[in-house]
N, C-alpha and C positions, 0 to 999 in steps of 0.2 A: 473396611467400611464401604457401604454402598452409597454413592452419591444419590440422594433421594429427595423427593418432594412429596409431602403427604397430601393425598386428595381425599375428599369425602364422597362416599358412595351413599347417596340418600335413596333408600329403597322402601317404598310404601307398598307392602304386600297385602293384597286383599283376596281372601279365599271366598269365593262366592260362586255357587254352582260349579265347584271344582275347577275354578279358574284362578290363576295367580297372575297379577299384573304389577308393574312397578315402573320406576323411572331411575335412570342412571345419570349422574351429574359429576362434574369435576369440582375442584376447589373453588372455582369462580362461580359455580352454579350453572355453568354451560352444559347443555345436554351432550352426552357422549354417544354419537351415532355409531352404530356398528359394534357396540360392546356385546359380548356373548354371555348368555345366562343359560346354563345347562343343568338339568336334573341329574345328579350323580347316580350312576347305576342304571339309568333308563335312557332310551333313545328319544328323549324329549328335550326341547329347549327352544330358545328364541334369540333373535338379535334385536337390539334397540333400533328404532327408526330415527329419523332426523331430529326428532324432539326428545330423544333419549328414552322413549317409552317401549316397553316390551309386554308381552302377554303369553302365558303358557296355559293351555286349556286341557280338560279331560284328565285331571288328577284325582285319584281316589283319596279318601280321607287317610290321614296319617302324617308321619314326619318325613321330611325330605331334606337332602343337602343340595343347595344350589351352588354351583361353581360359577363365580362371576369373574370374567377376564376381559382385559382390554390391552391391546398391543402397547408395549412399553411399560406395563405395570405388572406387579406380581399378583398372581391369582389369589382369590379369597373364597373360602368355603363359608356358607351361611346356612344355618339350620332353620327351617320353617315348619309350621304345622298347618295342615289342612283338615277341616276348615277353621280358620282363625285369622283375625286381623293383626298383623305385626308391623310395627313401625321401627325400622332399624337405621342406624347411622354407622356405617362401617368405613374405616380408613384403609385405603389401599396404598401401599408403598410403591412409588414409581421406581422401576428398575432402569436407572439412567444409563447403564452399560449394556442394556439388552439389545442384541442384534435384531430383535423383532421390531425395533423402533421404526415408525413410519417416517419416510423422507419425501420431500417434494422437489428437491434440487437434483438436476441431472437425470430425471426420469420424465416420461411423458404423462404419467399418472401417479398418484400417490401409491406407494408400495413399501413393504418392509425391506430392511436391509438384507434379510435372508432371501428375499425374492428378487433382489436387484443385482444386475450384472454390471455394477459400477463401483469404483472405489470411492466411498464417501465416509467422512467422519463428522461427528456432531459434538457440539458443546451446548449444553442447556444453560438457562439463567442461573441455576444453582451452582453449576461448575464455574461459570464465569465470575460469579460473585466472590468466590474464594481467591481469585487472582487479583493482582493490581497491575494490569497491563499499562505500558507507556503509550500505547496507541491501539487503534482498532486492528491494525495489521499484527501487532504483537501477540494477539490471541492465537494466531495461526502457528506460532511456535509449538503448539500442542498437537499439531496434526502431522502424521508421518508423510515423508516425501516432500514437505514444503520447507523452503528456505526463506527466512525473514531477516532482512537487515534493518534493524530499528535504531541504528546509530544516530540518525538525524533528529530523532525526537518524535513528536506527535504526527508530523507529516513528512513527505519526501522519503518514505521507506521503499524497500524493494521486496517483492513477493514473487516467487516462481516455484515450480515443482518439476521433479524428474529431469533435471538437466536442461530444461527448455528455458535458457537464461541468457542468451546473447546480449551483451551490453549492460548487464546488471551490476558490474563491479563498481560503477560510479553513480549508481542510482538513476542513470539516465533512462533506463528502460525497465523501471521497477515493476510496472504492472502491464507491460506491453503484451504479454501472451495470455493473461488471465482476465476474467471478468469479475470485478467486485460488484456485488449486487445488494440491493435493499428490496426485500419483499418481492423477489422474483424478477426484477428488472435491473439492467445495468445501472450502476450509480451515475454513469455518464457514458456517452458513446464516442467520445474522443479521448485519446490518451494524453490528457493535459492536466497534470497535477491531480491524479485520481483521488488520493487519500486526503487532499486538501478539504474534501467535502464529506468525509466519512468519519463518524464518531460512534463508538459503541458505548451506550450508557444504560441506565436502568430500564429504558423502554425496549431493549433488545431481549427477545424471548429465547432465541437460539441462533446458533451459527452452524450452517451446513457447508462442508468443504468437499468439493469434488476435484480429484486429481485426474487430469487427462480424460481418456475415455469419451463419454457422451458430450463433453464440452465442445467437441468438434462439430456437433450438430445442434446442440441446445444453447451454446454460448454465442453471443454476437461477436464474430471475428476474434474469438478467444479460445483457441484449441488447447491451451495449457491447463485450464482449470476454471472452476466456478466457485466463488466464495460468497454465499448468500446469508446476509444478516436479516433475520426474520423478526419483525416487530410484535410486541404484545398487543392483544386486543382485550376489550372489556368483557366482563361476564355478567351473569344475571343477578349477582349481588355486588354491592359496592365494596371495593377493596383498594388499598393504597399502601405505598411504602415511601418513606423518606430516609435518605442516607446522608449523613454529614461526615465528611472525610477531611482529615488534616494530616499533614505529613512534613517531612524534611527530605528534600532531594539533594543531590550533589554531595553525597557522603555525609548527610546530616547537617548541611549548612544553609540550605535555601528553603524557605517556607512554601507550603502547598496548601490550598484551600479549595474544597469542592463540595457542592451540594447537588444531589440527584433527588428527583421526586417523580412519582408515577401514581396516577389515579385512574380507576376505571369502574364501570358499573352500568346498570340498565338505564334506558331513557324512556321506557314505557312499562306498563304493568306486567305484561307477559314475558318481558325480557328478550324479545326478539330484536329489539333495537338497543345497541350498546355503544359505549364510548370508551376511549382511553386517551389520556393526555399525560405527557411527562417530558422530562428533559434534564438538563444540568446547566450549572454555571460553575466555572473554575477559574481561579487565578493562581498562578504559580511563578516563582522566580526561575524554575527550571533546574535541570541537572547541571547546566553550565550557564551561570548567571551573567547576562550581558550588562547589568547595571540598571535594568528595568524589567518588568514582568516578561518572562519568556512566552507564556501562554495565558491569555485572558479572553474570556468569552464563553459562549455556550450555544445550546440549541433547544428548540421546543419541537416535539413531534406529537401529532394527534391523529386519531382516526375514529370514524363512526361506522358501525357494521349493522346491516339489516339482514337477518336470517328469515327466510320465508319458506314455504312448503316445497318449492321447486328450485331453490337456489339461495344465493347470498350476494350482497353488494357491500363493498368496503370503499369508503372515501377517506383519503388520508392527506396529511400535509406536513411539511417540515420547514422550519426556519432556522438556519444556521448563521451565526455571526461570531466569528472567532479570529483571533490574532495569534500567530504562531511563529516562533523563531526556529531556525534550522541550525543544528550544531555543525561547526566547521571542522576541518581536518586539523590534527595536532602534530606539530613537528616531532619526529621520531628518529631514533638511531638504532642500528642493529638489524640485519636482515634475517638472521636465524631466530633471534630472541628480541623482538622489538621492545624498546623502552622509550618512554617519553623523555625528551631532552631535558637535562637539568635546568631548573628554574621554571619549568612549566608543569602542568598537572592535567589529569583526566577531567577535572572540573572546570577547566578554563573555558572562557568564551572569547571568540575572536570576531564577534559581531561589531557593528558600528556603535559608537556611543550615542546617547540620546541627543537628537537635534531635529529641526525641521527647517526646510529651505525650499525655494522655488528653483526648478531646473527647466532649461529650455527644451521644448519639443520642436526641433527643426526651426522653421521660420513661421510656425503656425500658432505658437503660444507657449504656455508653461504648464507644469504640473507640480504638485506638492510632494516632496519626498520627505516622509516622516519616519525616521528609523524606528520609533516605538511602535509603529504599525506592523513592522516585520512583514509577514505574509498575511494580508488581511483577506480572509475567506468568507464569502457570503453565498448562501444557497436558499432560494425560495422554490419549493416544490409542492405541487398538488397532483394527486393521482387517484386511480381507482382500480380495484380488483373486482371482477364480476364473474360469477359462475351461474349458469342457467341449465337446468335439466330440461331438455327439449322433448323428452319422452321417447319410447321405442329404442332405448339404449343410446340415444344421442345426448351429448353434453356440449355446451358452448362455454368457452372461457376467454375472457378478455382482460388484459392488464395494460393500462396506459398511464402516462404521466407527462406533465409539462414542468420544466424547471428553468429557472434563471439563475445562473451561477456567475460569480465574479471573484477574481483574485487580483489584488493590487500588491505587487512586490516592492518592498522598500528595504532592500538588504544588499550586502555585498555578495560576491560569488567568487569562486576559485581563489580563496584567501590563501596565499602562499608567500614565502619570503621573496622580496623584490630587491635586487642588488642596486644600490645607489651608484656603484662604480662600474656599471655596465651600460651598453648603448640602448638596451630596451627601455630602461628607466626614463630616458630623455627622448627616445624616439616615439614611444607609445603616446605621450601627451603632446606630440608635435612640437617639441621645444627645439630640437636640433634642426628640424626642417625649416623653422622660422628664424634660425640664426641666433638663438638665445644661448650664447656661449659665454663662459667666464667662470666665476666661483659661486657655487651654490651653498647656501647655509640652511641647515635643518634645525628647527627649534621645536621642542615639546610644547604643545599648546596648553597643556594642563599645568606643568611645573614651570614653564618658561625657560627651562634649561636648554642651552645649545648642545645639540647632540653631535655635531660635526660639520665638516665642509667637504665638498668634492669639486675639484676643478675640472671643467670640460673645455678642452682646447683642441684646435685642429692639429693633426700630426703631419708635419711637412718633412718630406724626405727628398733630398737633392732638388729642393725647390718645387716639388710636386706634392699635391695633396694626397695623403695616404690614410685617410680615416681620422679617427679622433683618439685622443688620450684622455683617460679618466683618472684623476690624481686625488686619492683620499687625503684628508688633512692629517697632520702628524698627531694631533690630540683628539682624534675622533673617539666618541664614547657612545656609540649606538648600543642600546640594550639588545641582548640576545646574540652577542658576537660568537657564542659557542654554537649557535644554530647556523648562522651565515654572516660573515663579516660585512660591516658597512651596509646593513640591510634593514628594511622595514617591511611590514606586512602590506601586501597589495590589497587595498580596500576600495574597489571601484563602486560607483553608484549604479547598481543594476536595477533600474526601475522597469517595471512591467505592469501593464493594465490589461487583463484578459477578461472578456465577457463571453459567456456561452449561453445562448438561448436554445433550448432543446425540447423537442417533442418526440416521444417514442411510444409505440404501441405494439403489443404482441397478442395475437388472437389464435385460437385453435378450436377445431371441431373434433370431437372424439365419438367413435361408434363402438359400442361393446356388443360382441356376439358371445355365443356360449363359450368358445375356446379362444377367441381372438378379440383384439381391439385394434382399431385404426385411429391414427391421430394425424391431422394435417392442418396447417395454418401458416401464418406469416408474421414477420417482424418488420416494422418500418421505423426509421429514425431520421429526423431532420435536425441537424445541428448547425446553427449560425454562430460562427466564431469570429471575434475581432480581437486583434492583439496590437498593443502599442509597446514597443520595446521587447524585451525578453531575451535578445541575443546581443544587444548593443548596450554599452554602459554610457551614462550621461555625464560622467566626470570621473577623475581619478584621485582617490585619496590614499594616503599611506599612514600607517600607524606603527607604533613601537612594538617590538616583538615581545609581548607580554600578555598576561591575562587582562581582559578589558583594555585593549590597545588605546593609547593616547594618539589622537590625530596630530599630525606634524605640519608646522608652518614652514614654507619653503620660500626663500628669497634669493635673488641673484644680483651680484655685481658684475655687469656685463663687460665685455672687452672695450666698450665705449666709455666705461667709467660710471654709467648710470645704474641706479638701483631699480630692479624690477621685482614686483610682487607676483610670485608664481601661483600661490594658492589664495583662495578667497577667505573671508573671515571664518568660515566653518572648517577650512583646511582642505579644500578640493581645487584641483587644477583642471584646465581644459574643459570647462563646463560646456555641455552640449556636444563636445567631441566632434566626430565626423557625422553627427546626425543620428536619428533614431528611425529604424525601419518600422513600418506598420504593415499589417496583413489583415485581410478579410477573406473568409471562405465559407462556403456552405457544403456540408457533407450530407448527402442523401444515401441512405442505406436501406435496401430492400432485400429481405430473405424469405424464401419459401421452404418449408420443411415438411417431411412426411415420416411418420413412424408407424411401425407395425409390430404388434406383440402377439405371440402365438404360444398358447399353453399346449404344447404337443402332447404331454401327459400331465397328470397332477403334479409330478415332480420335475418335469423338464420344460423350461421356458426359453423361447427364442425371441429376440427383439432386434430390429435393425431400423436404421433411419438414414435419410438423405437431407442435405441442406444446400440450397443454392443461394448464393449471395451476389448481389450487384451493388457496387458502391461507386458513387460519383463524387469527386471532390473538385469544386470549381471556385476560383476566387482570384485575388490579386495580391502580390507583394509589392510594396512601394519602398524601394531602398532610398537611402539618403546619401548625400555627398557632402563633404566638408565645404564650408563657405570659402570660396576662392579668395575672398578678401583677407582670410586669416593669414595668408602668406605675405601680405603687405606689411612691412615693419612700421608703417605710419598708421595702420588701422587700429583704432582704439577700442573695438568691441562695443558692447552695449553701453558702457559708460563713457566712451569716447577717449579714454586714456590708454595709450599704448604701453604705459608702464605697469598697468594692472593686467598682467598677461592672462589671468585665469578666465576672463570673459572674451578673449579675442578669437575664440574658435566658433564652434556651433555648426549646425548642418542645415542643408536645404533639401526638402523633400523632392525626390526624383519622379520619374515617370512610372506609373503602375505597370507591373509585369503580370500578364494574365496567365492562368493555368486552368486546364479543364481536362481531367483524366477520369476514365471509367475502368473499374476493375471487376472481374467476374471470377467466381470460384465455385467449385462443387466439392462438398465434403461428405464423408460416409463413415458410419460406425455400425457394428453389429456385435451382439453378445449372446452367449448361451449360458443359462444358469440351470444347474441341476441340484435339487434338494435331495440328498441321499437319505436324510432322516430329519426328524424334528430338531435334531441337535447339530446337523452338519450340512453344509452346502458348498458347491464349487461353481466358479464361472470362468469363462474365457471371453476376451473381447479384442477386436481389432478396430482401429480408427485411423482414418486418413483425413486430416484437417489442414486448413490453410489460414495464413495470417497475412492480410494485405497491409501495405504501408498506411500509417495513420496521418492525420492532418498536420502533425508537427513536422513530419518529413517534408511536406510541401512548403511549410513556412520557412524552412531552412534555405530554400532556393531563392537567393536574393540578387542574382544576376541572370542575364539572358542565357548564358551557357548552362547554368545549373537548372534553369527552367526547362531548357531543351533536353537535358539529360536526366530529368526526373525519373527515378526508379519506381515503376508501378508493378513490378513482379511480386507475386505472392510467395512468401516463405511456406514451405511444406513441412508438416509435422505428421509423422507416422508413428503409431503406438500400438504395441501388442502387450496385453496384460492378462493375468490369470489370478485366481484367488481361491484360498481355502478359508471358509468361515465356520467357526465353531461356537456353539452356545450349549454348554453342558454344565449343569449344576451351578457352581459358583465361578465358572470360567467362561470368558468370552475372548475370542481370538480371531484375528484376520491376518493372513499371510498372503502377500500380493507381489509376485514377481512381475517385472515390467521391462519393456524394451522400447526405446524411442529414438527417432532420428529427427534432426532439425536441419533442413537444407535450404539452399538458395538464400543464404543470409549475406547481405552486403557488408563488406568489411570497410566501414567508413574511416576515412583518414583526413588529417588536416591538410589544408592547401599547401602546396609546395611553392618554392620561389626559385626562379632561374637566375642566371648570372647577371642579368640586367635589372633584377629587382621586381620583375613581374610575377604575380601570383597565378597559379593554375592548379586545377584539381586532377590528380592522377586517375586513370581509368579504374572503374569500380571492379574489385575482385570479390568473389563469392565464396563463402565458407559452408562447410557441412559438419555437423556435430552428431555424435552417437552416445547414448547413455543406456546402460542396463543395470538392473539391480533388483532389490526385493525390499518391500515395506512390511513391517510388523506393527500390529496394534492389538493390545489386549488389556484385560482387567481380570484380576483374580481376588475373590473375597475369601480371605483366610478365616474370618470369624465375623461376628456381628460388630466387632470393634475395629477390625483392621482389614484394609484392602490395599491392593497395589495396582496402579494403572501405568502402562508403559507403551512407548512407541519407538520405532527405530527404522532407519533407512540405511541400507548398505548398497553402494552404487559405484559404477566406474564410468567416467565420461571422457570421451576422446574427440579431439578435433580431427576428424577424418580427412578434411581438406581445409587448410588455412594458409593463405599466402598474403604477403603484405609488400607494399612498395617501399624501397629504400631510396630516399632522395639523394640525388647527386649534387645538387646545388648549382648545376650548370644548365640543365634543361630537361624537358620531358624525354628526349631520345637517349639520354645518358642514365636515366633511372633504372634500377634493377629490382627484380622480384626476389624476395627471400621466402623460402618455403618452410613452414613449421608444421606441416601435416604430420599426423601421428602423435603429436604432443597431447598432454592432458588439457582439457578445457579449463578456463579460469573460473574460480569461485564456486567449484562443485566439490564438496567434501565427500570422501569415500565413506565416511560414517557420520551419521547424525542420530542422536537418540535422546529420549526424555523418559524420566521415571518419576512417579509421584506416589509415594506411600502416604496413606491417610489413616489417621487413628481417631476414633470417637469413643468417649467415655462419658455417659450421661449428657450433661449440657456442654461439655467441652469437646472441641475437635482440633486436630492439628494436621497440616499437610506440608510436606517438603517437595517442592517441584524442582527437579534437577534436569537441566538440558545440556547437551554436549554437541559441539560442532567440531568435526575433525579438521585437519590441516587441508588447505586448498592452494592450488597454484594461483599466483598473483596475476599472471597474464598467460596468454597462449604461448609465447616464447618460453614459458616456464623458467623465467629468470630467478625466481625464488618462491618460497611458500609462505602463505599466511598461516601462523601456527594454530594448532588446535587449542580449544579452551572449553571449560564448563562453567555453568552459572547455576547457583542454588538460590531459590526463593522460598521463603517460609511464610506460612499462613497459620494463625492461631485464632480460634473463635470460641466465644462463650455466650450461651443463650441465657441472658439475665432473666427473661420471662418468655411467655409464649409470643409476645409482641416485640420484645427488645433484644437485640443481639449486638455484641461488641466483637470487633475483629481487628487483629493486628497483622500487618504484613511487613516483612523485610525483604526487599528485592536485592539480589546480588549480595548475599550475606558476606562473602569473602572479598567483596569489592574488586572483582576480577576485571581487568581491562582486556577484553577479547577483541582482537582486530577483525573488523568486518570489511573494511575497504582501505584504499591507499591512493596516494598520488606521488609522483616521482620526485627525485632530487633535482636541484638546479634552479628552484624557484620558478616564477612565472616567466615565460609560458611553457618551458620545457617540461614542467611537472605534469602537464595535462595529457601528454602522449604516453599513456600507460603501456600500450603495446610496443612502444619503441625501445624499451629497456630489455637487455638480453643478459644471459648468464655471464658473458664476458665483461659486460659493464659492471655487474654486481661484484665480480671477482676483483676488478681493477679499482673499485671504489668501496672498500669494506666498511668505512666509517662515514659514508655519505649521509647527510641528513635528508630524509624524505618526510612524508606526512601520512598519518593514519586516522581513520575514524573507527571508534570502538563502542563496545557495549556501555550502557548507561551506568554511572557510578552507583554505589550503594544508596538505597533510599528507605525511609521508614514511613509507614502510614498507619493511622488509627481510624476505624470507621464505626460509627454508631448508626444502627438501622432500627427503624420503628415501622412495624407493619400493623395495619388496622383494616 
């Protein structure tokens, strides 16, 4: 089957004085500029102008065949008679797999895929409507060379391409090397929760995905790729669509409700002024239900377009208001064949239960922590796209926007087992330091059941203090003892409030000559970012090791015989902790670029470009310190009672630490495209791009030493690629070999501790990675009823240089470097592929979308492999009428749990150091419990669409 959309070609043919004229429009009534109308068998024809009008003169009387064609659509032959007036309405079928399709992403000017020396894939609205993606990023699973980790849900995913992926295993750098765009501009110019603000809905017209290549010169500090979500615009006739979608997620357990709507049409009589407005609202319990809605909210997008004789102007706006949970890691056993630990399941949620409370923000006030808000994402954006023909081959283009984004995080993080019989459990919330020793009692706050006790006593050897003893009670009954004995889930209050006010603008001037075109312009972005929290927790809670954990009440009978209340009425201890750090910064980024395109011959095209970027990041980090009075046993905290220990801590804002760094880079890309025939083309491209540290790197520097040693060196990405492109009869095919290196990558490590208990950061070591492989993408139409679309990536990725520090525990001078150079990189499968057979019969259609992800190394030390897995999604549709369509989707038919990420054994905090686990450790601990994040459980959806 061909993925197609029917357009109407309205041709009013008037033969008068041997002249034929007409107009070409699309389904919306928009004029199709540049459509070709040829008289078959004669050297006569015309192209439509900006209004879709054409005229062919000097035709003798008689019958003629007109061949009407437009890029991306199948040609149509029309018979006319001269002289005679003929009014025709002809439907042209869009060839959605046609390599002649026009693209606007990754190129300086609009051009077809066959003319482009860039690896680009597209998904149009029809193709996207057949899928039921879990997120906007999930759509990219259908693009070769692109890895997507969608295990966290609608937000906090990872996207990268061609092995350019350092730091992706834990979602920390999920979009670090790529640019996620809406309508040609980056969604945001700071790498701070990128997909918090991206939703693909009914207003999305198409998705264009560029891997590598020209992203080095056309992406803003994003040499890994550009993924552009292009919005719908209105047409010259009113049209609309409403979709009502219901479903069951979490293997058929949790309800899902969503409504999308889109409307567009003319605002004046001649149709030169149009509008489009649409959006969605969704409420779902999620694949992993926390006890309240996992995702609730939506967005509205609108635009107004004015087309005039020498250009066009579009003004657009977006309003996003959405609350989203992130799925946590699930306790797992088995290194070679991971299985969820008995008693837990892939549909479990380990988020906080529903509650709302006030948390202290240093000594400056309080904030509301509402767990049902999860990650509360808001975006208000207004922008414009302007194109102006200046005459004499000159064109001016300007894209600009202003946005105000905000995310408030009300969620736990690093949810891992937490041993109640270990020193970290009592040292982290400052209990040992403040002398709270004795017998601790743990009580389930939901059931009232006593889970157990642990005695914490000083260990005296020969009259000298020798640490502490932790003595579990004889009748302890902590749930999840098969996961980790005497343990609870670590559920810290990770509150964050991030505001991003951003202006960005990209302009360009282009000059077209007979065989050449030049394009030069600039990009400017100003981002003001403020952050409260984000890396500090505001309190420590613990929960039972089970689905929807129960918070636990903790009390202490001290060595003095008094009873102390360790947790507050909600179940949290050490409120305010050591204080919350705050940060403010401004990022100013200026880029200048130059592109040159040269048609050496009609078949041979050469293009090259340069990009100079200057980025300045200046601001302050204000660390916090623990209230010194917290160590006074008579200090009663906010309520004045020393026996209520939970409020005896808190922080005090420190002195702001200033930073001001400027980074400069120069990137280059050049490609040569040769069209051997109408059916075949090849290209080759070399790119040398750079990635400078983002603002999040600066916000991590919370002491003077880290400020002084801030890394401002750019990472370097070099890429070489070639491609064979084929469009022949019912076959389209792209074969793209590629080679990439990623170098100068800082190997970030946790702070070490010396023998005296002082923390220090080891000297930064730098890594280099190399990846080579080949991408395949194609479609074959076997018949009018059956077609097959497929993509695949075969690659090999190596850590050419990778060294890491091994802490001695004694001091910096005793630490040693361990070398893992030559190992495979982590999280890069040697094989990824997808195949989608599609069948259509009358009003019925069916598509099976199968994707496969090969095994991947879990870390650079190559301690173990994350196993390969495949996922099958089914789509069934039936056209009830010309306006009404019913569609059913089943995602993950076989309910496969495919491991996408992991955290280590040992609970908090050891689990976080993924690169610290080696083959020797795995061999010595074959039954250790660690944690994994995996593909979403099976889900069912039913969608009713009405078009008018």
